[in-house]
C-alpha positions, 0 to 999 in steps of 0.5 A, spaced: 362 857 762 356 860 758 351 855 754 348 855 749 340 855 748 338 848 746 336 848 739 329 843 739 328 843 731 335 839 730 337 836 723 333 829 722 335 823 719 332 817 718 334 811 718 330 804 714 333 798 717 336 796 724 341 790 721 348 792 721 349 796 715 342 800 718 347 801 725 352 802 722 349 808 718 346 810 725 352 811 728 356 815 722 351 820 721 346 821 727 350 825 732 347 831 734 341 830 730 333 827 731 335 820 728 329 815 727 331 808 725 325 804 722 325 797 722 318 791 722 322 787 727 320 791 733 324 786 737 331 788 732 328 796 733 328 796 740 334 794 743 338 797 737 335 804 739 336 802 747 344 801 744 343 808 741 340 811 747 346 809 751 351 811 746 348 819 747 344 819 740 338 822 740 334 815 737 327 814 736 325 807 734 319 806 728 315 800 727 315 800 719 313 795 714 316 798 707 311 794 703 306 798 705 306 805 702 301 808 708 307 806 713 312 808 709 308 816 707 306 815 716 314 815 718 316 820 712 310 826 715 313 825 721 320 826 721 319 831 717 314 834 722 321 835 727 325 838 723 329 839 717 329 833 714 337 833 713 338 825 711 334 819 709 338 811 708 334 805 706 338 799 708 332 795 710 331 788 704 332 782 703 336 777 699 335 770 696 339 766 702 334 768 707 326 769 703 322 767 697 321 769 690 316 774 692 319 777 698 324 780 694 321 783 689 316 786 695 321 788 700 327 790 696 323 793 689 317 795 691 319 797 699 324 802 695 319 805 690 315 807 697 321 811 700 323 813 694 316 816 693 314 818 700 321 821 702 320 826 695 314 829 698 317 832 704 325 833 701 327 840 701 332 844 698 339 839 701 335 832 702 339 827 701 336 820 700 341 814 699 338 807 698 342 801 699 342 797 694 346 791 692 351 789 686 348 783 684 344 788 680 348 789 675 349 784 673 342 783 671 341 781 663 334 785 662 331 789 657 331 796 656 323 796 656 323 792 662 329 797 665 324 803 663 319 800 666 322 798 673 324 804 674 317 808 672 311 805 673 307 806 680 309 802 685 303 798 686 303 796 678 311 793 680 308 787 681 304 785 675 309 786 671 312 781 665 319 781 668 317 780 675 312 774 673 317 771 668 323 769 675 317 765 678 318 762 685 327 762 683 329 768 689 336 767 686 333 771 680 328 775 684 334 778 688 338 781 682 331 783 679 329 788 685 336 790 686 336 793 679 329 796 679 333 799 685 337 801 681 334 805 676 329 808 680 334 811 684 336 813 675 329 816 674 328 818 681 334 826 680 330 829 675 323 829 681 328 830 687 333 835 683 328 840 683 327 839 689 334 841 690 334 835 694 338 828 691 337 821 690 344 816 690 344 809 691 349 804 693 350 797 691 354 793 696 358 787 695 358 781 701 358 785 708 359 782 714 352 783 717 347 778 720 344 776 714 351 775 710 351 770 714 345 767 713 347 766 705 354 763 708 351 758 709 346 756 704 347 753 698 351 760 696 356 760 701 362 757 698 360 761 691 361 768 695 367 765 698 371 764 692 368 770 688 371 774 694 379 770 693 378 770 685 377 777 685 383 779 690 380 782 696 379 776 700 374 778 705 367 781 706 366 789 707 364 791 715 358 795 716 362 802 716 366 800 711 360 802 708 357 806 712 363 810 711 360 811 703 355 813 704 355 817 709 359 821 703 353 821 699 348 823 703 353 830 706 355 836 703 361 832 700 357 830 695 352 835 694 352 835 686 352 827 686 344 825 683 342 820 681 348 816 681 349 809 683 356 807 687 358 800 688 362 798 693 364 791 692 372 790 693 373 790 686 369 784 684 365 787 679 371 789 676 374 782 676 368 778 673 368 783 667 375 783 666 378 776 668 
């Protein structure tokens, strides 16, 4: 049997966040590619990378702090140096049930801004970045001026904006505004990515059956969320695999004309809120 030479510089995939969605995405799009999985928790990262490597993935773990621009830049440069950067999927994030208002802004908003900026610098033709936001971002009621600022000011100035200061210490509006910031930041970045022959989009899931969602379900928001899922007809949370399938579409060649948009994946919850 004739063998084929091994390509030492295969396509590279980067996934931030080693939780439920991040792991599902890594499995979905990491086959046959050099896979970098990044997370803030060394323990979580080592466990997930160990499982993926046992399943045959060429997985490499990188401890990262998305709030630190230098940390994200190093990840981007390392990944780009290993081969063609095919896809970057940014799933790392927090919610109101597990993190303070400040941490929601730092991780969800500033962290995403760092990922968009640092990976734009190394993106090449065909690179696709998908940022995971949250459907809550579409419930924000912000002025056009505030949205423009969230979308365009430098990452290091985001926490100083009046719209951020107005939230105070309440984690729920911080979660909502920080997710809206992800969505509008992706829109604003689309032109720069297009000019590189690359793309950037976001996905906004509703409830997903992950460890973070379990923490939310056990909080004061859990009962409200369950009632909403029943009322909109979905009756259940999404599985991480369902979200990974949508992300795989946006990250792949089938979506090569999709850029600067947000795809809501919430089982009809948003439609129910708007129309019923």
